[in-house]
C-alpha positions in Angstrom: 131.3 -2.1 26.1 129.3 -3.2 28.6 131.2 -1.6 31.3 131.2 1.7 29.5 127.7 2.0 29.1 127.6 1.3 32.9 130.1 4.1 33.7 128.2 6.5 31.3 124.9 6.3 33.3 126.4 6.7 36.5 127.3 9.7 35.2 124.5 10.8 33.9 122.7 10.1 36.9 125.7 11.6 39.1 124.5 14.7 37.1 121.5 15.2 38.7 121.8 18.0 41.3 121.2 16.6 45.0 121.1 20.0 46.8 118.6 22.7 46.6 119.1 26.6 46.6 119.7 27.0 50.3 122.4 25.2 50.0 126.1 26.5 50.3 129.0 25.0 48.0 132.4 24.4 49.3 136.1 23.7 47.6 137.6 20.4 47.7 140.4 20.2 50.1 143.8 18.6 48.5 147.7 18.8 49.0 149.2 21.4 46.5 151.3 18.4 45.6 154.7 20.4 43.6 154.4 17.5 41.3 150.9 18.2 39.9 151.1 21.9 40.2 154.5 22.3 38.6 152.4 20.8 35.3 149.8 23.4 35.7 147.8 21.8 38.1 146.8 19.4 34.7 147.1 15.2 35.9 144.1 13.2 35.1 145.5 11.9 32.1 149.0 10.9 33.4 147.7 10.2 36.6 150.4 7.9 38.4 151.9 6.7 42.3 151.1 8.4 44.9 149.4 12.1 43.2 146.8 9.3 42.1 144.7 9.5 44.8 143.5 12.7 44.2 143.4 13.1 40.7 142.3 10.1 38.7 141.3 6.5 40.1 142.0 5.2 36.5 145.5 5.5 37.3 145.0 2.5 40.2 145.3 -0.1 37.1 148.5 0.8 35.8 150.9 -2.4 36.6 153.3 -0.8 38.2 153.4 -0.3 42.1 154.2 2.4 44.0 154.6 2.5 47.3 154.5 6.0 49.6 155.8 5.4 53.0 155.8 9.0 53.5 155.1 12.1 51.5 155.0 15.3 53.5 154.0 18.3 51.7 154.5 22.2 52.5 153.0 25.4 50.9 153.3 29.2 51.2 150.7 31.4 49.6 152.4 34.2 48.9 154.7 36.2 45.6 157.9 33.7 44.9 160.3 36.7 46.0 158.3 36.4 49.1 158.7 32.8 49.9 161.8 32.6 51.3 161.6 35.6 53.8 157.6 34.5 55.0 159.5 30.8 55.4 162.0 32.4 57.4 159.0 34.4 59.8 157.3 31.4 60.0 160.3 29.8 61.9 162.0 32.3 63.5 158.5 33.7 65.0 159.7 37.5 64.2 160.1 39.3 60.8 162.9 41.3 61.7 163.8 42.9 58.5 161.4 40.7 56.0 158.3 43.2 57.2 158.6 44.5 54.1 158.2 42.0 51.6 155.4 40.0 53.9 153.7 43.4 54.5 153.0 43.4 50.5 151.0 40.3 50.0 148.1 40.8 52.4 146.7 43.5 50.3 147.7 42.0 47.4 147.9 38.3 46.2 147.0 37.4 49.8 149.0 35.3 52.2 148.7 31.9 54.0 150.7 28.4 54.5 149.3 24.8 54.2 150.9 21.6 54.8 150.2 17.8 54.1 151.3 14.6 55.0 150.1 11.1 53.9 150.8 7.4 53.1 149.4 5.1 50.2 150.3 2.5 47.4 149.2 2.9 44.3 149.0 0.3 41.3 148.5 -3.4 39.8 144.3 -2.1 40.0 144.4 -0.7 43.9 145.0 2.4 45.4 144.6 3.1 49.1 145.4 5.9 51.2 145.4 7.9 54.2 145.9 12.0 54.0 146.1 14.6 56.5 146.3 18.2 54.9 145.8 21.9 56.4 145.7 25.2 54.8 145.6 28.5 55.7 145.2 32.1 53.5 144.4 35.7 54.4 144.0 38.9 52.7 143.0 42.6 53.5 143.9 46.5 53.0 146.0 46.4 56.0 148.9 44.2 57.6 148.2 42.8 61.5 151.2 45.2 62.4 149.3 48.4 61.6 147.4 49.9 64.2 143.9 49.8 61.5 143.2 46.2 60.5 141.1 47.4 57.9 139.0 44.3 56.1 141.5 41.5 56.6 140.1 38.1 56.3 140.6 34.7 55.6 140.2 31.1 55.8 141.5 28.3 57.8 140.3 24.1 56.8 142.1 20.8 57.8 141.1 17.8 56.6 141.5 14.0 57.4 140.9 11.5 54.6 140.9 7.7 53.9 141.2 6.9 50.0 140.6 3.9 49.0 139.7 2.1 45.2 140.0 0.1 42.6 140.5 0.1 38.8 140.1 -2.3 36.0 141.8 -2.6 32.8 140.4 -4.3 29.4 140.8 -4.0 25.6 139.1 -2.1 23.2 140.3 -2.2 19.9 143.7 -1.0 19.8 143.0 1.1 23.3 143.9 0.1 26.9 140.7 1.5 28.6 140.7 1.7 33.0 137.6 2.5 34.6 138.2 3.0 38.0 136.6 4.2 41.5 137.5 5.2 44.7 135.6 6.2 48.1 137.0 9.0 50.4 135.4 9.3 53.8 136.8 12.2 55.5 136.5 14.3 58.5 136.8 18.3 57.9 137.4 21.5 60.2 136.4 25.0 58.4 136.7 28.3 59.9 135.5 31.5 58.0 137.4 34.1 60.0 135.9 37.6 59.6 136.8 39.7 62.7 140.0 41.6 61.5 141.0 42.3 65.4 141.3 38.3 66.4 142.8 37.2 62.7 145.0 41.2 62.9 146.1 39.6 66.7 146.9 36.4 66.1 149.4 36.4 62.9 150.6 39.4 64.9 151.9 37.3 67.6 152.7 34.4 65.3 154.8 36.9 62.9 156.6 38.4 66.1 155.7 41.8 64.7 153.4 43.3 68.0 152.8 41.5 71.3 149.5 40.3 72.0 149.5 38.3 75.0 146.1 37.1 74.8 145.7 37.0 71.2 145.7 33.6 70.9 143.5 32.6 73.3 141.0 34.9 72.4 141.6 33.9 68.8 140.7 30.1 69.8 138.2 31.0 71.8 136.3 33.1 69.8 136.3 31.8 65.8 134.0 29.6 65.2 134.9 26.6 63.4 132.3 24.3 60.7 133.2 20.7 61.7 132.6 17.1 60.8 132.3 14.4 58.0 131.6 13.3 54.9 132.3 10.4 51.9 133.1 11.3 48.5 132.6 9.4 45.5 135.1 9.3 42.5 135.1 8.0 39.4 137.4 8.1 36.5 138.3 6.3 32.8 141.6 6.5 30.8 142.1 5.7 27.2 145.4 4.7 26.2 147.1 4.5 22.8 150.9 3.8 22.3 151.5 8.0 22.4 148.5 9.2 23.9 145.9 9.0 26.3 142.0 10.7 27.1 141.5 10.9 30.7 137.9 11.5 32.4 136.9 12.0 35.7 133.6 12.7 37.9 135.2 14.0 41.7 133.0 13.9 44.4 129.9 12.5 42.5 126.6 13.4 42.7 128.1 16.5 45.2 129.6 15.4 48.8 127.6 16.3 51.6 129.2 17.9 54.4 127.6 17.3 57.9 128.5 20.2 60.2 128.4 21.1 64.1 129.7 24.4 65.1 132.0 24.8 67.9 134.9 27.3 68.3 138.1 26.6 67.5 139.5 25.8 70.9 137.1 22.9 71.2 138.1 21.7 68.0 141.7 22.0 68.7 141.6 20.0 72.4 139.1 16.8 70.5 141.7 17.1 67.8 144.4 16.6 70.3 142.5 13.3 71.3 142.4 12.0 68.3 138.8 13.0 66.9 136.4 15.5 66.4 133.7 17.3 69.4 130.3 15.5 69.3 127.9 16.3 66.5 125.3 18.8 67.8 121.6 17.7 67.4 118.2 19.4 66.2 117.9 22.3 68.6 121.7 22.3 70.1 124.2 25.2 70.9 126.2 24.3 67.4 123.5 22.7 65.5 123.8 23.5 61.8 120.5 23.6 59.5 122.1 25.0 56.5 123.7 22.5 54.0 127.4 22.5 53.1 128.2 20.4 49.9 131.2 20.0 47.7 129.9 20.0 44.1 131.1 17.2 41.8 133.3 18.0 39.1 133.3 17.0 35.7 136.9 17.0 34.0 138.3 16.0 30.3 142.1 15.6 30.1 144.6 14.6 26.9 148.6 13.8 26.9 150.5 13.1 24.3 153.7 10.7 24.8 156.1 10.4 22.1 157.9 7.0 22.0 161.6 8.7 21.0 164.5 6.2 20.3 168.1 6.6 21.1 169.3 9.5 23.3 165.7 10.8 23.0 164.4 8.0 25.4 166.7 9.2 28.6 164.3 12.2 27.9 161.1 10.7 27.9 158.8 13.9 27.3 155.2 14.5 27.8 152.8 17.1 27.1 149.1 17.6 28.6 146.3 19.3 29.1 142.9 19.2 31.3 139.5 21.0 31.0 138.1 21.4 34.3 134.2 21.7 35.7 132.8 21.2 32.6 129.5 21.7 33.9 130.2 25.5 34.3 132.5 26.8 31.6 129.1 28.5 30.3 128.5 30.0 33.0 131.3 32.6 31.9 130.1 35.2 29.9 133.4 35.8 27.9 135.8 33.5 26.6 138.6 34.7 29.0 135.8 33.3 31.5 136.6 30.2 30.2 139.9 30.1 30.5 140.2 29.4 34.2 138.7 25.6 33.4 142.1 25.7 31.0 145.2 23.4 32.9 148.2 22.3 31.0 151.8 21.0 31.0 154.7 19.2 30.6 157.3 16.6 32.2 160.9 16.0 30.6 162.3 13.1 33.0 166.2 13.0 32.3 167.4 9.0 33.2 164.7 8.6 35.6 166.1 10.9 38.3 165.6 14.7 36.9 162.4 15.7 36.2 162.0 19.5 34.4 157.9 20.4 34.7 156.5 23.6 33.4 152.7 24.7 32.3 150.2 27.3 32.7 147.6 27.0 35.5 144.4 29.4 34.7 146.8 31.2 32.1 149.6 32.0 34.8 152.4 30.3 34.1 153.9 27.4 36.7 157.2 26.0 36.5 159.1 22.9 39.0 161.6 20.2 39.1 161.7 16.9 40.9 164.8 14.5 42.3 164.8 11.0 42.4 167.7 9.9 44.8 167.0 6.0 45.1 163.9 5.8 47.6 164.2 9.7 48.5 162.1 12.0 46.1 161.9 15.6 46.3 160.1 18.1 44.0 159.6 21.8 44.0 157.0 23.9 42.5 156.4 27.8 41.6 152.5 28.6 41.0 150.0 31.0 40.3 146.3 30.5 40.6 143.4 32.6 39.9 140.6 33.6 42.4 139.2 35.9 40.3 136.4 35.7 37.8 138.1 36.4 35.0 142.1 35.9 34.2 144.2 38.7 36.1 141.7 39.7 38.3 142.8 38.1 41.6 146.1 36.0 40.9 147.5 34.4 43.8 151.1 32.9 43.8 152.7 30.1 46.0 155.6 27.7 46.7 155.6 24.0 47.5 157.7 21.6 48.3 157.4 17.6 48.7 159.5 15.2 50.3 158.5 12.0 50.3 160.2 7.9 50.6 158.8 5.9 48.0 159.6 2.9 46.8 
């Protein structure tokens, strides 16, 4: 009980805002793990293995340990029907006959690509890992091949982080309670690309829809990038009974401050090729950022039901769960439909511990996926849709994610 009291006190203090009105919030940058995305983004109550590093540190207390030698994930922000043409175009550098399908994405739900790679060990009360994430997303009323680039704009972001944490399990009546925490030092580069001409030239060159000999150089030299570092802190708890679990998490406790400077994309690329970021700018220097950027804290609660079946049912091992995210801002919506954006739900059926079938609801949008375990090789895939608007259906953005991982 003492440990729970301490955790509650920390959570209460962390709920106090650390930033004034001049601060600018940014979203956390985490891998779009197909295991999680296929289950509607809900994972805090069933957290285990490598994905626990990005969900609930209390999952470190699970007795089974898992070593991920390499997790490689790639994703495409695109209508599922355009995922194959888009991937094909990116790899060969030319749209050819796929132009029509991809053109629809920019003016519709948006288009982008991303990827992540990482290693880690989770279990036996500890979690430690390394992660590198890249993501991009563009949207506008004209495709880059058009003569008028319209309002085409987007975001490019990358983050390299080290995650280390610890969890402690204990008994509370009939429940097994686990309380965990992790620390995440990271470096981040973030660019809001709002020059339609530069953006169009860059995309047109890489997709092979136009001959812009200097598009890449212009884009790299003239696109500003916020770059710097932060240290995030996460707390989590799991209350587990034989067939039910309640999960609680505080991500980015107190808000994670981002210490940014501004350089061109070319400068950031050159520095990162050398294994670092450009030298931080001091007050009065070019590139100094006086505005305060941060990742806001989110409080989440999750529930899971894991029936203990007998006979053949043990081979299926089903679990259903749901997660309500960002509890502090549910009341910000002026209708019940807006509150739906905080709801995530999922289910998984594991067949003989080798095949996993997954489905869920991500902010009211359906998700689906599957996984295959071949000894030490895991392959997971997901199709999903997220909501980028203020209400369900305002601005849905679909995508697909694929992971290959070597695990023991």
